[in-house]
GULUMMI-676334 format. One record per residue (C-alpha): residue in one letter; x, y, z. Coordinates in steps of 0.5 Angstrom, whole numbers, padded with zeros to 4 digits, always signed. Each point is the difference from the previous one (the first is absolute). Example, Ala and Ser with C-alpha at 12.3 -4.5 7.8 and 13.67 -1.06 7.14 Angstrom:
<rs>
a+0025-0009+0016s+0002+0007-0002
</rs>
This chain:
<rs>
m+0070+0215-0289g-0003+0007+0001n-0002+0003+0007k-0003-0006+0004k-0003+0005+0005n-0004+0004-0005n-0002-0007-0004v-0003-0004+0006l-0007+0000-0001s-0005+0000+0006m-0002-0008+0001m-0008+0001-0001a-0004-0006-0002a-0005-0001-0005v-0006-0004-0003w+0002-0004-0006v-0003-0006-0003c+0002-0005-0006m+0006+0005-0001a-0006+0004-0001v-0001+0005+0005l-0006+0000+0004i-0001+0006+0005l-0006-0001+0004p-0005+0005+0002a-0003+0001+0007s-0007-0003+0001h-0003-0007+0000a-0005-0005+0002a-0001-0006+0005d+0001-0006-0005f+0007-0003+0001t+0002-0005-0006q-0006-0001-0005l-0002-0003-0007v-0003+0006-0003k-0001-0003-0007g+0001-0007-0001a+0003-0003-0006v-0001-0007+0000p-0001-0003-0007v-0006-0003-0002m-0002-0004-0006d-0001+0004-0006n-0004-0002-0006g+0005+0003-0005n-0002+0005-0006s+0003-0002-0006n-0004+0006-0003p+0000-0001-0007q+0000+0006-0005y+0002+0003-0007f-0003-0006-0004v+0002+0000-0007y-0001-0006-0005v+0006-0003-0004n-0001-0004-0006g-0007-0001+0001a+0001-0006+0005t+0004+0003+0006i-0002+0006+0005y+0006+0003+0003f-0001+0004+0006a+0004+0002+0007a-0001-0003+0006t+0003-0001+0007t+0003-0006+0004a+0004+0000+0007e+0006-0004-0004n+0000+0004-0006g-0003+0007+0002r-0004+0004-0006e+0002-0003-0006l-0002-0002-0007w-0005-0006-0001k-0004-0003-0005t-0006-0005-0001d-0004-0004-0005g-0006+0000+0005t+0001-0006+0003q+0004-0001+0007e+0005-0004-0003g+0001+0005-0006t+0001+0006+0005a+0008+0001+0002l+0005+0005+0001v+0003+0002-0006y+0007+0003+0002d+0003+0002+0007i+0002+0007-0002n+0002+0002+0006p+0003-0006+0004g-0003-0003+0006a-0005+0004+0004n+0001+0006-0003s-0005+0003-0005s+0002+0003-0007s-0008+0002+0000p-0002+0000-0007k-0004+0005-0002y-0004+0003-0007l+0000-0007-0004v-0001+0000-0007s+0001-0005-0005h+0002+0000-0008d+0002-0006-0004q+0001-0005+0006v+0004+0005+0004v-0002+0003+0006y+0002+0007+0002f+0000+0003+0007a+0004+0004+0005a+0004-0004+0005d+0006+0001+0005d+0005-0006+0001g+0003+0003+0006v+0006+0002-0004n-0002+0005-0005g-0006+0003+0003v-0007+0001-0004e+0001-0001-0007l-0003-0003-0007w+0000-0008+0000k-0003-0005-0005s-0002-0007+0001n+0000-0004-0006e-0006-0006+0000g+0004-0003-0006d+0007-0001+0002g-0002+0000+0008l+0005+0006+0001t-0001+0006+0005t+0005+0005-0001m+0001+0008+0001v-0001+0004-0007m+0004+0006+0002d+0003+0003+0007i-0002+0007-0002k+0002+0003+0006p+0007-0004+0001g+0002-0003+0007e-0005+0000+0006l-0004+0006-0003s-0007-0002-0002s-0003+0003-0007f-0007-0002+0003p-0003-0002-0007q-0008+0001+0000a-0006+0000-0004l+0002-0005-0004t-0004-0001-0007i+0001-0004-0006f+0000+0005-0007n+0003-0001-0007d+0003-0007+0002m+0004+0003+0006v-0001+0001+0007y-0001+0008+0002f+0001+0002+0007s+0001+0006+0005i+0007+0002+0004p-0002+0005+0005e+0006+0005+0001m+0001+0005+0005y-0005+0006+0002a-0006-0005-0002t+0002+0000-0007s+0000-0006-0005n+0003-0002-0006l-0003-0005-0005w+0004-0006-0002k-0001-0006-0005s+0003-0007-0001d+0000-0006-0004g+0003-0004+0005t+0007+0001-0001e+0005+0005+0004g+0002+0003-0007g-0007+0001-0002t-0002+0003+0006e+0000+0008+0000i-0004+0006+0002v-0005+0003-0005f-0003+0007+0003n+0002+0004+0006f-0007+0002+0004g+0004+0006+0003n-0004+0002+0007s-0005-0006-0001e+0000-0007+0003i-0004-0005-0004k-0005-0004+0003s-0003-0005-0005m+0000-0001-0007l-0005-0004-0005n+0001-0003-0007v-0006+0002-0004g-0001-0004-0007g+0008-0001+0000t+0001+0007-0003t+0000+0005+0006l+0003-0001+0006y-0004+0005+0005i+0003+0002+0007l-0002+0003+0006a+0005+0004+0004l-0001+0005+0006d+0003+0006+0000s+0002+0002+0007n+0002+0007-0001a-0007+0002-0003d-0004-0005+0004a-0003-0003-0007l-0001-0007-0003e+0003+0001-0007l-0003-0005-0006w+0006-0001-0005k+0000-0005-0006s+0006-0003-0004d+0002-0004-0006g+0006-0003+0003s+0005+0006-0002d+0002+0006+0003a-0003+0004-0005g-0006-0003+0000t-0002+0001+0007e-0004+0006+0002w-0004+0003+0005i-0008+0000-0001r-0003+0004+0006n+0000+0001+0008f-0005-0002+0005d+0001+0005+0006n+0000-0002+0007a+0000-0008-0002l+0003-0005+0005g+0000-0006-0005g-0004-0003-0006v-0001-0007-0003l+0001-0001-0008v-0005-0005-0003n-0001-0003-0007v-0007-0001-0002d-0001-0003-0007g+0006+0005-0002a-0002+0006+0003l+0004+0003+0006y-0004+0001+0006l+0003+0004+0006a-0003-0001+0007i+0003+0006+0004n+0000+0002+0008f+0001+0007+0002s+0002+0003+0007s-0007+0003+0001n-0003-0007+0001r-0003+0000-0007s+0001-0005-0005e-0001+0000-0008i+0000-0004-0006w+0003+0002-0006t+0001-0002-0007s+0005+0002-0005d+0002-0001-0008g+0007+0002+0002t-0001+0008-0001d-0001+0005+0005g-0007+0002-0004g-0002-0007+0000t+0001-0001+0007v-0006+0001+0003l-0004-0001+0007i-0005-0005+0000k-0003+0000+0007g+0003+0003+0007i-0002-0004+0007d+0000+0004+0006n+0003-0003+0007a+0003-0006-0004k+0006-0003-0001i+0001-0005-0006g+0004-0006+0000e+0001-0006-0004c-0003+0001-0007l-0002-0005-0006n-0002-0001-0007h-0006-0005+0000d-0006+0000-0005s+0003+0006-0004k-0001+0004+0006l+0004+0003+0006w-0001-0003+0007f+0003+0002+0006w+0000+0000+0007v-0002+0006+0004t+0001+0002+0008n-0005+0004+0002l+0003+0005+0005d-0006+0002+0004t-0003-0007+0001k+0007-0004+0000l-0003-0005-0004i+0002-0003-0007e-0004+0001-0007m+0001-0003-0007w-0001+0005-0005s+0000-0001-0008s+0000+0005-0006d-0001-0001-0007g+0003+0007-0001t-0005+0005+0001e-0002+0004+0006d-0007-0004+0001g+0003-0006-0002t+0005+0000+0006t-0004-0002+0006i+0000-0005+0006w-0001-0007-0001k+0000-0003+0007n+0001+0002+0007f+0004-0004+0004d-0001-0001+0008y+0008+0000+0000a+0005+0005+0001v+0006-0004-0003p+0000-0001-0008g+0004-0006-0003m+0001-0003-0006l-0004+0002-0007i+0001-0005-0006a-0004-0001-0006r-0001-0008-0002h-0005-0003-0006g-0004+0006+0000s-0001+0000+0008l+0003+0005+0005f+0003-0003+0006m+0002+0005+0006s+0002-0001+0007a-0001+0004+0007a+0002+0000+0007d-0003+0002+0007p+0004-0001+0006v-0006-0004+0003k-0004-0003-0006g+0007-0002-0003m+0001-0001-0008k-0005-0001-0005i+0000-0001-0008w-0005+0002-0004k-0002-0003-0007d-0004+0006-0003d-0005+0001+0005e+0000-0006+0004v+0004-0003+0005y+0005-0004-0003h+0004-0003+0006d+0000+0002+0007f+0007-0001+0004g-0004+0002+0007a+0002+0004+0006g+0008+0001+0001s+0001+0000-0007g+0003+0005-0005f+0006+0003-0004k+0006+0003+0002g+0003+0006-0004k-0002+0001-0007p-0005-0005-0003e+0001-0003-0006a-0003-0005-0005f+0003-0003-0007n-0004-0004-0005g+0003-0007-0002e-0002-0005-0005d-0005-0003+0004c+0000+0004+0006f+0001+0006+0003i+0006+0001+0006f-0001+0005+0006g+0003+0001+0007a-0004-0001+0006n+0000-0001+0007d-0005-0006+0002g+0001+0002+0008l+0004-0007+0001t+0006+0000-0005g+0002+0007-0001q+0000+0004-0006e+0001-0005-0006l-0001-0002-0007w-0007-0002-0002k-0004-0002-0006s-0007+0000-0003s-0001-0006-0005d-0004+0001-0006a-0002-0007-0001t-0003-0001+0007e-0001+0008+0002t+0003-0002+0007v+0005+0004+0004m+0006-0004+0002q+0007+0002+0003v+0006-0002-0005k+0005+0000+0005d+0002+0002+0007i+0007+0003-0002f+0001+0003+0007p-0002-0006+0005a-0001+0002+0007w+0006+0001+0004m+0003+0003+0006p+0003+0007-0001p+0006+0002+0003v-0001+0005+0006i+0002+0007-0002l+0002+0005+0005p-0003+0007+0001t+0005+0005-0003q+0001+0007+0000l-0001+0001+0007t-0001+0007+0001d-0002+0004+0007v-0004+0006-0001n-0002+0004+0006g+0000-0007+0004t-0004-0004-0005l+0004-0005-0004f-0002-0001-0007f+0002-0005-0004k-0001-0004-0007e-0003-0007+0000a+0002-0004-0007r-0004-0007+0000a+0003-0006-0004s-0006+0001-0004g+0002+0006-0003e-0005+0005+0004v+0003+0006+0004a-0002+0004+0005l+0001+0006+0005w+0000-0001+0007k+0001+0003+0007s+0001-0002+0007d+0000+0003+0007g+0004-0006+0003t-0007-0004+0002s-0003-0005-0004t-0007+0003+0000g+0004+0007-0002t+0003-0003-0006t-0005+0001-0006k+0000+0000-0008v+0000+0007-0002k-0001-0001-0008e+0001-0006-0005i+0004+0003-0006i-0004-0002-0006p+0002+0003-0006a-0005+0003-0005t+0002-0005-0006d+0004-0007+0001a+0006+0003+0002e+0004-0003+0006p-0002+0003+0006f+0006+0005+0002l+0001+0003+0007d+0007+0003+0002h+0004+0005+0003l-0003+0001+0006f+0002+0006+0004t-0002+0006+0005a+0000+0007-0001n-0002+0005+0005g-0004-0006+0004v-0004-0002-0007l+0001-0007-0003y+0002+0001-0008f+0001-0006-0005s+0000-0002-0007s-0005-0004-0003n-0005-0002-0006m-0006+0000+0005d-0006+0001-0005g+0005+0001-0006d+0005-0004-0004i+0006+0004+0001p+0003+0002+0007v+0000+0007+0002l+0001+0004+0007c-0006-0002+0005t-0001+0002+0007s-0004-0003+0006n-0003+0002+0007g-0001-0007+0002t-0007-0001-0003e-0003-0003-0006a-0003+0007-0002g+0006+0004+0002t+0005-0004-0005t+0000+0004-0006i+0004+0001-0006i+0004+0007+0000g+0002-0002-0007g+0006+0004-0004g+0005-0004-0003n+0000-0007-0002n+0004-0006+0003p+0003+0005+0006d+0007-0002+0002n+0005+0003+0005i-0005+0003+0004i+0003+0005+0006f-0004+0005+0004f+0004+0007+0001t-0001+0003+0006n+0003+0007-0001l-0004+0001-0007g-0006-0004+0003y-0001-0004-0006i+0000-0007-0002f+0005-0001-0006y+0000-0006-0005t+0002-0003-0007a-0005-0003-0004e-0001-0003-0007n+0006-0004+0000n+0004+0005+0004t-0001+0005-0006q-0004+0005+0004l+0001+0004+0006w-0006+0001+0004k-0002+0004+0007t-0006+0000+0004d-0003+0002+0006g-0004-0006+0001t-0006+0003-0004p-0002-0001-0008e-0001+0007+0000g+0007+0001+0003s+0004-0005-0005e+0004+0003-0006i+0006-0003-0004i+0006+0004+0001y+0005-0002-0005e+0000-0006-0006g+0005-0002-0005y+0005-0005+0004v+0000-0005+0004f+0000+0002+0008s+0002-0003+0006s+0004+0001+0007l-0005+0005+0002t+0004+0004+0006p-0002+0006+0004v+0006+0004+0002g-0002+0006+0004d-0006+0004-0004t+0002-0003-0006l-0002-0007-0004v+0006-0003-0003f-0001-0006-0005k+0004-0004-0005s-0002+0000-0007t+0002-0005-0005t-0001+0000-0008v+0003-0003-0006g+0002+0004-0005a+0005+0006-0002r+0004+0005+0005y+0003+0006-0003l+0007+0002+0004m+0004+0007+0000a+0006-0004+0000p+0003-0007-0004p-0003-0004-0002y-0006+0005-0001m-0005-0005+0000v-0002-0007+0003y-0005-0005-0001g-0003-0006+0004i-0003+0000+0007l+0001+0006+0003d-0001+0002+0007s-0002+0007+0003i-0001+0003+0007w-0006+0005+0000k-0003+0004+0005t-0007+0004+0001d-0004+0004+0005g-0006-0004-0002t-0002+0004-0006a+0002-0001-0008m+0003+0006+0000g+0005-0001+0006c+0002-0007-0003s+0008+0001-0002s+0006-0005-0001i+0005+0000+0006r+0005-0004-0004d+0000-0004-0006a+0004-0007-0001i+0005+0001-0006n+0002-0007-0001v-0005-0005-0003d-0002-0005+0005d+0002+0005+0006t-0005-0001+0006f-0002+0004+0006e-0002-0004+0006n-0001+0001+0007l-0003+0007+0000i-0001+0002+0008d-0001+0007+0003m+0005+0001+0006n-0001+0007+0003g-0003+0003-0006a+0006-0002-0004l-0001-0005-0006y+0004-0007+0001y+0001-0005-0006t+0004-0005-0003l+0003+0000-0008n+0000-0007-0002r+0000-0003+0007s+0008+0002+0001e+0000+0008+0001l-0004+0003+0006w-0002+0007-0002k-0003+0006+0004n-0004+0006-0003e-0002+0006+0006t-0003+0005-0005l-0004-0005-0005n+0003+0004-0005p+0004-0002-0007g+0007-0001+0001e+0001+0001+0007d+0001-0008+0002v+0006-0002+0004l+0003-0007+0000l+0001-0003+0007n+0005-0005-0002p+0004+0002-0005a+0006-0004+0003t-0003-0006+0002s-0003-0005-0005l-0006-0003+0002k-0005-0004-0003d-0007-0003+0001i-0002+0006+0005k-0007-0002+0002e-0005+0000+0006m+0001+0008+0001t-0003+0001+0007l+0000+0007+0004g+0001+0001+0007n+0002+0005+0005g+0003+0005-0005e+0004-0006-0004l-0001-0004-0006f+0001-0008+0001f+0001-0005-0005a+0003-0006-0003a+0005+0000-0005d+0006-0004-0002d+0007+0004-0001d+0004-0006-0003r+0003-0001+0007f-0005-0002+0005e-0005-0002-0005l-0008+0001+0002e+0001+0004+0007l-0004+0006+0004w+0002+0007-0002k-0002+0007+0002t+0001+0007-0003d-0002+0007+0004g+0000+0003-0007t+0008+0001-0001e+0005-0004-0003y+0004+0000+0007g-0006-0003+0003t-0002-0005-0005t+0003-0006+0004m-0001-0008+0001v-0003-0001+0007k+0002-0007+0001d+0003-0006-0004i-0005-0005+0003t+0004-0006-0003s+0006-0001-0004s-0002-0006-0003g-0004+0003-0005p-0006+0004-0001a-0005+0002+0006d-0006+0000-0005l-0003+0006+0004q-0007+0000-0001y-0006+0004+0003l+0003+0006+0003s-0005+0004+0004f+0002+0006+0005i-0005+0001+0006n+0002+0004+0006n+0007+0001-0001h+0002-0007-0002l+0001-0004-0006f-0003-0007-0001f+0001-0004-0005r+0002-0008-0002a+0007-0002-0002d+0004-0006+0000n+0007-0001+0003h+0001-0006-0003i+0000-0003+0007d-0007+0000+0003g-0003+0001-0007m-0006+0005-0001e-0002+0003+0006l-0002+0007+0003w+0005+0006+0001r-0001+0007+0003s+0005+0006-0001d+0001+0007+0003g+0004+0002-0005t+0007-0002+0003e+0004-0007-0001a-0001-0001+0007g-0007+0001+0000t-0001-0005-0005f-0002-0007+0002m-0004-0006-0001l-0006+0000+0005r-0001-0007+0001d+0002-0007-0004i-0007-0002+0000a+0002-0006-0004a+0007-0003+0002g+0005+0000-0006a-0002+0001-0007p-0004+0001-0004g-0003+0004+0005s-0007+0002+0002f-0002+0005-0006p-0004+0005+0004a-0003+0003-0005n-0006+0001-0005d+0000+0004-0006t-0004+0006+0001i+0001+0005+0005y-0006+0003+0004r+0002+0007+0004n-0006+0002+0005n+0000+0003+0007l+0005+0000+0006i-0003-0004+0006p+0003+0001+0007s-0001-0007+0004s+0002+0000+0007s+0005+0006-0001q+0003-0004-0006n-0001+0000-0007l-0001-0007-0004i+0002-0003-0006f-0004-0006-0003f+0003-0004-0005i+0000-0007-0004a+0005-0005+0001a+0002-0008-0001e+0003-0003+0006t+0000-0007-0003g+0000-0001-0007n-0005+0004-0004v-0006+0000+0006m-0001+0008+0001n-0002+0003+0006i-0001+0007+0003w+0005+0003+0004k+0001+0006+0004t+0006+0005+0002t+0001+0007+0003g+0006+0000-0004n+0005-0001+0005a+0005-0005+0001g-0003-0006+0003s-0007+0002-0001v-0002-0005-0005g-0006-0005+0002k-0005-0004-0003v-0007+0003+0000l-0005-0005-0003d+0001-0007-0003v-0004+0001-0007n+0004-0006-0003a-0001+0002-0007a+0004-0004-0005a-0003+0001-0007n+0000+0007+0000k+0003+0006+0005p-0006+0003+0004v-0002+0007-0002l+0001+0005+0005c-0003+0007+0001t-0003+0004+0006s-0006+0004+0000g-0003+0004+0006q+0000-0005+0006y+0003-0006-0003l+0006-0004-0003y-0003-0004-0006y+0003-0006-0003a-0003-0005-0006v+0002-0007-0001t-0001-0006-0004e+0002-0005+0004p-0002-0004+0004i-0006-0001-0003e-0004+0001+0006k+0003+0006+0001a+0000+0003-0007g-0003+0007+0000l+0001+0007+0003w+0001+0001+0007s+0001+0006+0005a+0004+0001+0006v+0000+0005+0005v+0007+0004+0001l-0002+0005+0006p-0001-0001+0007n-0007-0004+0000i-0003-0002+0006q-0005-0005+0000t-0004-0003+0006n-0004-0007+0001v-0006+0003+0004n-0004+0007-0002s-0003+0000+0007i+0000-0005+0007d-0006-0001+0004f+0002-0003+0006g-0007-0002+0002e-0003-0001+0007q+0005+0000+0006n-0002+0000+0007i+0003+0005+0004r+0002-0005+0006d+0004-0004-0005g+0005+0005-0002y+0002+0001-0007t-0001-0005-0006a+0004-0004-0004p+0005+0004-0004r-0002+0001-0007s+0005+0001-0006v+0001+0005-0005l+0005-0002-0005v+0004+0006-0003h+0003-0001-0007n+0004+0004-0005a-0002-0002-0007s+0005+0004-0003i+0006-0003-0004g+0005+0006+0001a-0001+0004+0006d+0000-0001+0008l-0007+0002+0003i+0002+0005+0006f-0004+0001+0006y-0001+0008+0002d-0002+0003+0006k-0001-0006+0005g-0002-0004-0006f-0005-0004+0004v-0005+0004+0004i-0007-0002+0003r-0005+0006+0000g-0007+0002+0001k-0005+0001+0006d+0001-0007+0003a+0007-0001-0002e+0002-0001+0007e-0004-0007+0000f+0004-0002-0006m+0008-0002+0000f+0006-0003-0003f+0001-0007+0003a+0007+0001-0002p+0004+0006-0002a+0000+0002-0007i+0006+0000-0004n+0001+0006-0004t+0007-0001-0004p-0001+0000-0007l-0003-0006-0004p+0004-0002-0006p-0004-0002-0007g-0004-0006+0000e+0001-0001+0008t-0006-0001+0005r-0001+0003+0007t-0005-0003+0006v-0003+0005+0005q-0005-0003+0005l-0005+0004+0004v-0005-0002+0005f-0007+0003+0003w+0001+0002+0007p-0007+0003+0002k-0001+0004+0007r-0007+0002-0001p-0006-0004-0003g-0003+0002-0007p+0002+0001-0007k+0008+0002-0001t+0003+0003-0006a+0007+0002-0002r+0005+0000-0006l+0007-0002-0001e+0004+0005-0004i+0006-0002-0004s+0004+0005-0003t+0005-0001-0005n+0004+0002-0006d-0005-0003-0005p-0002+0006-0005d-0006-0002-0002q-0003-0002+0007p+0005+0004+0006t-0005-0002+0005t-0004-0007+0000i-0006+0000+0005i-0003-0007+0003p-0006+0001+0004l+0000-0004+0006k-0007-0001+0004g-0002-0005+0006t-0006+0000+0005a+0001-0001+0007t-0004-0004+0004g-0001-0001+0008t+0000+0005+0005v+0006+0003+0004p+0001-0003+0007t-0001+0006+0005p+0005-0002+0005t+0005-0002-0005p+0004+0005-0004t+0000+0000-0007p+0006-0004-0001t+0006+0004-0003p+0004-0004-0006t+0007+0000+0001p+0003+0006-0004t+0003-0001-0007p+0008+0000+0000r+0002+0006-0004p+0006-0001-0004p+0003+0006-0003d-0002+0003-0007p+0005-0002-0006p+0005+0005-0002t-0001+0004-0006q+0003+0006-0004p+0007-0003-0001n+0006+0004-0001p+0003-0002-0005s-0007-0001-0003d-0002-0006-0004g+0003-0001-0007a+0005+0006+0002e+0006+0000-0005g+0007+0003+0001v+0000+0000+0007p+0007+0002+0003v+0004-0006+0003d+0000+0004+0007t-0007+0001+0000a-0004+0000+0007f-0007-0003+0001d-0006+0002+0003w-0008-0001+0000e-0006+0003+0003d-0001-0002+0008s-0005-0006+0000a-0005+0001+0005f+0001-0004+0007a+0007-0002-0002t+0005+0000+0005g+0006-0002-0005y+0002-0003-0006s+0004-0005-0004i+0003+0002-0006f+0002-0005-0006i+0004+0002-0006w+0002-0005-0005k+0002-0001-0008s-0006-0001-0005s+0004-0006-0002e+0000-0003+0007n-0005-0003+0005k-0002+0004+0005p+0004-0001+0006d-0002-0004+0007q+0003+0006+0004p-0002+0007+0000t+0006+0005-0003a-0001+0004+0006d-0005+0002+0006s-0002+0007+0001s-0005+0003+0005t-0001+0006-0004s-0003+0000-0007d+0007+0001-0004y+0007-0004-0001q+0007+0002-0002p+0004-0006-0003q+0007+0000+0003k+0002-0002-0007d-0001+0002-0007l-0005-0004-0005e+0003-0002-0006y+0000+0004-0007e-0005-0002-0006t-0004-0005+0005d-0007-0002+0001y-0002+0000+0007r-0007-0002+0004w-0001+0002+0007q-0005-0001+0005v-0002+0003+0007v-0004-0004+0005a-0003+0004+0006i+0000-0003+0007n-0004+0001+0006n-0002-0005+0006d-0006-0002-0004g+0003-0003-0006v+0004+0002-0006t-0002+0003-0007q+0004-0001-0006g+0000+0006-0005a+0000+0000-0008v+0006-0002-0003w+0003+0006-0004r+0005+0000-0005f+0005+0005-0002s+0007+0000-0004t+0006+0003+0001v+0004+0005-0005s+0005-0002-0005f+0007-0001+0001p+0004+0007+0001v+0004-0001-0006d+0001+0008+0000f+0003+0000+0007i+0005-0005-0003m+0001+0004-0006d+0001+0006+0004f+0005-0003+0005i+0004-0003-0006l+0000+0007-0004n+0002+0004+0007i-0006+0004-0001r-0003-0002+0007p+0005-0002+0005l-0002-0004+0006s-0001+0003+0007p+0005-0003+0005q-0005-0004+0003e-0002-0003-0006y+0007-0001-0002s+0001-0004+0007k-0006-0004-0001a+0002-0002-0007d+0007-0002+0001r-0002-0007+0002n+0007-0003+0000g+0003+0006+0004d+0006+0001-0005g-0002+0008+0000i-0002-0001-0008v-0007+0000-0002d-0001-0003-0007v-0006-0001-0005a-0001-0007+0003d+0000+0003+0007l-0005+0005-0001v-0004-0005-0004y+0000-0005+0006y-0001+0006+0005l-0007+0002-0004q-0002-0008+0000n+0002-0001+0007p-0001+0006+0004p+0002-0001+0007a-0005+0000+0006k-0002+0007+0002
</rs>
């Protein structure tokens, strides 16, 4: 059982939302509960966004398109509405397989797609037999090989497979699994594009990220026949174009310079044609034996059409466009067709130098614009401003532009909740992902006017916008995004669009943590194969280590500990001397590459290290979720097993608190229950067997202010909210919110930890739970028994509300009911609101006495804290204060959350002329401790000479409320024989004291009366019990109720009984006499327990 006295933890409340801990800071504004960002769905035109057109069999065009029912899948068209249809739903339902890089050969379309099971792999669709199948699962299981740059060459499809560290391998396939093989390893280079020229040579552009160079390669389709031609230093990317059998290259450099080159496949034969400064080249085309290409002028931000005949003089501007966005570029029947768009003017198509079709204002295109030549028309994607981005064609016969099919008709998109709610110094940042695919970073100060978009996430290519991993470090927001690029990297924002910038570093950052002791952000990148650190700047970002798969980044003291996983061989000093397979290791680093070393290597294949956590500078972890280990020095070979004699399994949810480590585990006797360890074998014990009917299924363990909170199922009340102080007696369900099974499921899957908030000397925990069915509402508790109560009826059925706190507000987002969908905020601290900002009593004749009363309504617009009135609470001050007065005494007792109090005032002029004063209200509102309401009135008439000025009847003066209680509000571990006292109340002549258990109602009659400000009960209180108490001050003018205070008594003195049993501490004669309840002269354990539970009156 252990020493209960030492294990009893002081009972302090906390703030916990969605089983996700929300600890609230200490400022707020005047709003109560308000919609800060609406999310009511509106009809959307739908965007099928057709792309990757490819011709098959001379009659059918295949492409990728999106619908609400099937997501983004493979489609085909013959240029008619009836002949436009879905080919195959590769990833069933509304999920998307996202076909890309379509190419065709002999009636077969090859492409990359994700079926939701095997990751992104190489697929094919046969127009002849109608079958759509995966060619090969190159990286088995859920892993993706990400085939890219698909190109037909030598009757086969060639493609690149990106590997770790920004490298690529060149592969080829004949459409069968057996005929799919690697051709060439490109080392440190990543293939970006490929081009078949003349059917004899495959040209390749690859980016060497280490050398910051674009490389030109050529291949005959074999390993030996793949060779490097030359480098283009400081190049960002390029385009390969076949112009009548000659290779042209359009290359963009980091210096904002673009160049046109030609090559015969040799270094010497690769020559510069012309350079263009302050320009960026886009789509290129072979037309009329010339190279045609879009250029964006970086000075004017407008686009230009250029052409080149292969000479410097013959490379010139053909036409300037008063448009900013270049579109499609296609040659047909000797003419050049091109499109461009402008946010105001919309989209136009030109045929040579004349406008061919004007879509009008509001039109345009989305993503990379594409067009493809059909037999009697060309096909393209466009947005006419009415039906969204859909499939269009231009007919040769009529020279008219018409829509082929509205593939994705107008629809009602679902409401998507704001996610990744993150507090940064009192400002809430969050991600908004719209059903149409757009993603943006937003911020809020808790008001609708202060909720604004920071930045729309727009990738540089046609990649899907990405925003994830929002977190804060040293008061700065960081996140991962592909804004202004195509691959996500680490970014930061100061809350402005201009201040939302790219830090860079490793691609696809994950496992991001901020290590305070070392002052760096650490993260993994490149599919977790690189370990990086950054100080938040591009210059301060560097790679620490690479070569394995890294995870579980864990600060331990001044050292970063992490897990490393690899597939390969490990050599051992003892039998079996070598193991091969998936191998785990635990590593450490001081933040440098030289400081990286192994702490422990798994010696068995598939052994896994998990649950890495720091306690008091020592590393704790599990092996295969069955062995609990610690290492105090972080040196190899100094690991200690904490459960050598106890068989455990499924160890999880390890959570640190008060020098102990809590976790859920199954020991084959009690199934999944609550355990803890103090770092010793003896101190590794089960805390409580919550249920004997099966696993308690503990989840979301979170330790806050000396108590552990979690959800569990006792198989009687269902899944409910529990708390524990680390003892069996102190582990209990807070409330059975939803009577009986299955429970209220008080949880969300994400845990937020912010800052602690005091609220009327209490700390609040907010969480989500379902009282009936699956209708989720917001609840609160102090963490004490009987303190759970509903805060807000949000009635969210379809999705659990998203909760977070930031600055002054509790935020919650809901999707139902529709009229309330959106992001809401509610004040959590004491918040005073009044119905008037000033009172003008107007004119009042002195002879008529005082005016009719005017009311001031004082409202506590908080969901969690009492509004306390300080000093005298309500006071009239100013030069004419004596001519304004209260119509009735103002009540100064605490005002509970959401309640309103009325104060009435009158104007009673004594002398003629304008009069001014002010009503001052002093409260515990941290943002507005003194509320001032100006008062004014004008006295008319004259004062009668013989008649003295009437004197109003003195206002009765009840006593001030009692304050400074002892035991203090929220006190824990209070002795059962405690005395009670409080600060003397002004004008009080006596007091009534009420003391009652929190689980009971307040008694009608006082526990005792006293003429002094203290009280000693005649009988001891009960052990381990939550109490409430209140003092009422009394005088002849009335009574004033003090605040209701709370405290809990000490745990049952088990040590005292054990000492008695072991004769370590004998009873005194007085104690012996009192404990001998039947007078037989013998005191046994039962007598002693009865005596402690029912002490005699003093």
